N, C-alpha and C positions, 0 to 999 in steps of 0.2 A: 676713520683710520682703521686699517686692517689690524689683525691680532699682532701684538708686539712679538718681535723675534728675539732669539737668544744668540748673542755673539760671545763666543768663547775666546778669550785672549790667551795666546801661547807665546812662549819665548824659549830660549835655550842658549847655552854657552857657545854653540856652533851650529852650522846649518843642518848637520845630521840630526841633532837633538831637536831643532826647530821643526823639521819635517816630520819627525816622529810624533811630536806633540800636536802638530797640525792634523795628522791623520787620526790620531786618537780622539781629538776634538770632534772630528766628523762622525766617528762611530758613537760618540756620546750624545749626539743629537743636536749639534750646532747648526743653526740656520746660517750663521756667518762665523768665520774664523778670523780673528785679528792677528796678523803676523807682526810681532814687535821686532823689526829688524834692528832697531836701535840698541837692543839688549844682546845682540849676537856679535861676537868679535870679528867675524868674517862675513858681513852681510852680502848676500848674492841674490839678486832679484830673480834670475832665471831658476836657480835652485829652489827658491821659496815658492814659486808658482807652479813649477813643473809637477804634473801628476796630482794636483789638488782635487779633492773630492767634494768640496763645498765652496760656495762663494767666499771671497776673502777681502779683508781690508788690510792694506799694507800701511803700516805705521813706522815712521822713523823719527821718534820724538826727540827734540833737542833737549840738552841738559838744562837749558834755561827755562824749560817748561815741564820739568819733572821727569824727563826721559833719560836715556843713557848714551845718546850719540854725542861724541866728542869731536867729530870732524868739523869741517867748515860748512857754512850754509850752502855754498855752491855744490859741495859733495852731496849734501842731503837733498837738495833740489834735484840733482841728477838721479838719485835713487828713486825718488817719488815719480819723476817724469818717466823713467824707464819702466816702473811698475805699471803705469797707465798704458804705455806703448805695448807692453807684453800681456795686457788683458786683465789686470787686477780689477775686480768689481768696484772697489773704492780705494782711494788713498786718503789718509788723514793728514790734513794740512793745518798748522796752527794759524789762527787769525793774526797773531802778532808777527808771524814770519814775513808777511808782506809778499808772499809768492803769488802776486796777482796775475802774472802772465800765465802761470800754470793753471789757475782757475779759468782764465779767459780762453785758454787753449781748448777746453772741453765745454765752454759755456756753462760751467758749474756742474756739469754732469760727472758722476762718479767721484765727487769731492765731498768729503766729510770735513767741514770747516770747524775747528775745535778751539776752545779756550779752557784753561785750567787755572783755578785759583786755590792754592793749597793753604791759604790763610783763613779764608772765610767767604762770605757772600759780598762781592763788591757793591758799593752804593750805586754805581751806575750800570748794574747788570742789565736792566731793561734796554738801556741805550746801546750797550754793546751788542745785545742780541739783535736789535733792529739793524745795526750796521752790518752784522754778519749776514743777516738775511738779505740785505740789499746787494750783496755780492753775487747773488744767484746760485750760491752753492747748493748742491742737491740736499745735503743734510747739514744742519747746524747742531753741533754738540757742545754742551756746556757742562763742565764738571767743577763743582765748588766744594770746599770743605765745610760740611755741616757741623756746627758746634752745638746744635739743638735740633729738635724735631721741627720747630718753627722755621728754621732756615730752609727746610725743604719746601715750605709753602710758597716761597718766592717763585717757584717754577709754575705754580698754578696760574698766575697772571700772564705767563709767557706762552701758554698753550695757544696754538693757532692751527686750525685744521687745514689751512691753505699752505702751510709750511711744514716741512718734515724736520723733526727735531729729536734730539736725544738729550735728556736731562739726568744728570747723575749727582747725587749727594755723596761725597766721599766721607770716609770715616764711619765710626759706629752709628752716629745719629742719622746718617744718610741711608742706612740700610733699607728703609721702606721704599725709597726711589728705585733701588735695584730689584726689589721683589715685585713692585707694583707699577711697571712702566705705563700701563694703560691708564692708570689713575692720574699720572703726571703728564700725559700726552707725548710719550716717547715712542719712537719707531722701534727701538730695540733696547735691550739692557745687556750689560756685560757680566760675564762670569769668568772665573779662572783661579789660578793658584796665587791669590793675593798679589797680583801685579799692580794693583792700585789699592789705596787705603779703604778697607771695608768690603773688598770684593769677596764673594762667596764662590765655592767650587760648584761646577755645573751639576754634578750628581745630586748635591743637597738641594739645589734650586728645583731640579726636575722631580726628584722623588719626595723629599720632605715637604716642600712648599707647593708642589703640583703646578709649576709655572705655566705649563701648557693650558691649564684650565682657568687661569686668572684673566678676567676681562674687566672692563671699566665698570661693569655691573656687579662684580663679585663682592659679596658682603665682607666687611673687614672686622676682624677681631684681633686681639693681640695681648701681649704682656708688656706692662710698663714698669720700668725700673732702671737701674744703672749700676754696674754693667750687666749685660744679658747674654754674653757669649756662652755661658755655662748652662743656660736654661734648657730644660727638657720639655717645657710646655708646648713649644711649636710642634715638636714631633708628635706628642700625644693628641693635641687638638686637631691637627691636620689629618691624622690617621682617623679620628672619629668623624670628621667632615667627609672624608673620602668614603668611609664605610656607609655613611648615611645618605650619600649621594647629594649632599648639600653644596650649593654654589657659594662657598665661603672660604676664606683663608685666614690663618692665624699667624701673625708676624711679630717679631721683636720690635718694640718701640722704645729705644733707649732715650729717655728724656733728660733734659738738663735740670728740670725741676717739675713740680706738680702742675703748675700753671702752663708750662711748656706742653705737657701732654694734653691738657684740656683744650688748648688752642688747636693743636693738631687733630685731636679727636673730633672736634666740631667741624673743622674744615674738610676732613676726609670722611665724615659720617661713620665713625667707628661705632659698631653695634654693641660691643662688649669688650671688657678687658680684665685680665688678671693683674693684680698689683703685687709687686714684690719690693724688696729693699732697694732704695731707702725711702720710698714714698708711701708706705702703708698708712702711716698716721696722717700725713699731709692730705692725701686724697680722701681719707675717711671724712675729714671735715669739709670737703668740697662737693660731695655727691648729694643728689636730691633725696635719695633714700638709701639707707645703709643696712646691711644684714651681715653679721659676722658668722653666720651658720657654717660657711665653708671651712673656715679655720677650725671652728669648734668641732664640727663633725669629723673632720680629718684627724684631729688630735685625739679625740676621745674614742672614736671607733677603732683606732689603731691599738689602743690600750685595753679596751673592753675584751674580755675573753682571756686576757693574760693576767689581769690583776683586779682586785676589788677596789674600786676608787673611793668609796665612802670611808672617810677617816684616814685615808692615805696621806702621809706627809710628803708633799710635792715641793721641790725646789726648782724654781724657774730661773735660768740664766739669761739675762738680757731684759731690756725694757722698751723694745720697739713695738711695732704693730703686731708682729707674730707673737711676742710675749703677752700682749694684751689678750689676744684671742685664745691662746693656750691657757693662760691663767684663769680667765673667766670660764672657759669650758671645764677645766678641772674643778673649779670652785662650784660651778653649777651641778657637777656630778657628785659633790660631797667631799672632795679632797680638801685638806688643809694646805693652803698655798702660801709659800714665801717667795719673795722676789729678790734677786741679787743682780746687781749691775754696777758698772763703773760710774755711771751717772746717777747720783743719789736722788736728784729731783725727779727724774723720769721714773726711777724705781718706785719712788713714793706715790706717783700718779697711778701706776699699775697696782700697787699694794692697796690703795683705796678702793679699787674696783672689786677687790676680793675680801674687803673688810678686815684687812690686816694692817698692823702697824709697820711702817718701813723698817727694814732691818739695818739699813745704813751700811751694809756690807757688800763687797764685790763677789765673795764666795761664801757658800754655806759653812757653818761650823761643823766640827766632827760629830758624827752620829746624829745628825739632825734631819736626815731625809731618807725616805724609802724609794722615791722616784726623783730622778734628776733629769730635767729637760733643758737641752741647749736650744735656744731660739735665736742665737747670734749667727752671723755668717762666718765666724772664725772656723777655718779648716776647709772652706770651700775651695775647689779647684781654681787656680793652680797652687794655692797655699796649703797643700795637703799635709804638711808636716806640723801644722799649727793646731793648737787646742785651746778652747776657752777655759779649760779646767786643768791646765798644766801644773798649776800650783796647788790644786786641791787633792783631796783624798777620796777615792771611790770606796766608801764604806756603807753604801746603801744596797738596795736590791736591783733596781732597774735604771739603766741609763738610756735616754732617748734623745737622739740627735735629729733635729729637723733638717740639717744639711743632707742633701741627697747626692751630691756630686763632689767627691767620690762616695760610693755606696758604703765603704768601710773607712770612716774618718779616723783621724788620730784619736779623737775623743772616744770613739767606740772601741778602738783597739786597746786603749789604756783601761777602759772600763772592763772589757772582757778579761784582760790580764789580771785584774783585781778580783775577778769572780762574779761580776755583775751580769745579769741578763741584759742584752742590748737590743735596741730597736733603731733602725735607720729611718731617714726621712722620706724614702720613696713611697712607703705605704700612705703617708699623709698626703703627699703630692698627688698621687693617683686618686685618692678619695676626693680631694678638692677638685681635680680636673673633671672627674666623672660628674660631680654635682654641677659644675659650671656648664659642661656640655649639655646636660639635661635641661638646664634653665634656658640656654640659648637656642637649641634646636628642637626642644620639646620631647626628646626621648633619650634614654640612657644608653651609652655605648655598651656593646657586648662585653661581658665579664672578661677581663684579661687583655682586652684590646689596647687600652692605653698603657698598661704596664709593659706589654710586649714592645710597644713603640718606644717607650722610655728606655728600656733595657738595650734595645738595638742602638739607640743614640749614644748611650753610655759606652 
């Protein structure tokens, strides 16, 4: 199979807007442009095709399969047939539409035969694909709602080099199929302004993920957690891979649970992964060998030079995987660590790691800390007005928030207003990423490279 192509989907309220989006897609680097005539109030085939600069797919998706066309099936068939007659490179025809005469009229050429399931992966998917391929359609396109990373693996058994196919996992968990078409046996992938669940914009695919450089042999790395839309890690690691000239890509891997990721990683031969909320603890217990240095170095190196850690009274908010790493790091550096969390049992587990009795409290008492560290996700974008310490009193010296998006969280704003020195989570994130990149590719990124990539994404 040749290198996968990028198809940019465009739409608009009217034909003028559609043509403008079509031409912009061509300048953005589209190999194909999908013209969604079903989302235009006055669809005009001639107007859609005239003056095009790139090959096009004309789509007029029926409402019953997730589109916007509300006219009759005969009207829709007329639009698709006219598109073929006027030279469209492809038309997208739903398998369930039964437009067999249209397919036969071209002997399958220029036909993208599609099926969409917005509920999940149908049990008879393989049988449906066999039936679709038997029509002789040029391209068979399958789009299913991925509820887990594992759902995407159903496409691996459907790959067939003798048949041209496009496989799309819709939704957040389907993102790897959009970024890695060659790994899933797809002729092309779709980008656009969220015209389908989980769709990314073309600029991000081309620049951040270096789509043009990804082949079936490209090594896979990524971040596992849920949700991951806010993560800066792909921007940082892909910038480091680019600078090092390494054939690798780092992608979000939104998993349903820890086992879901492990199944996916095994099937796709994932070389390495960063782990974030909520799977830090679960995956720690499933790896062959574990090293918490990344979290420890990131947290402690951020503080060193600003404060003397030995004897410092440190209050840690939270009791998850990040809290464990930070608490142990501070304890190892000589700080007196106390843990505060809404879940007393988990807080007790972390407290035992640092030889402290459980506090049994959700927030530290007045005048009990010099350093306050938030390891919870509270305040992360888009919930930027929330704080894990809204009911607390900032009466210590330093407030440190591991949340990095936004850079200035409500927690840090409140701390600064109370006179505390504040530290954001980006420093630790960058320190972790630099260590990970060095482990994976054998050399450390240039100073400032990953931070610059993170700031650009923010």
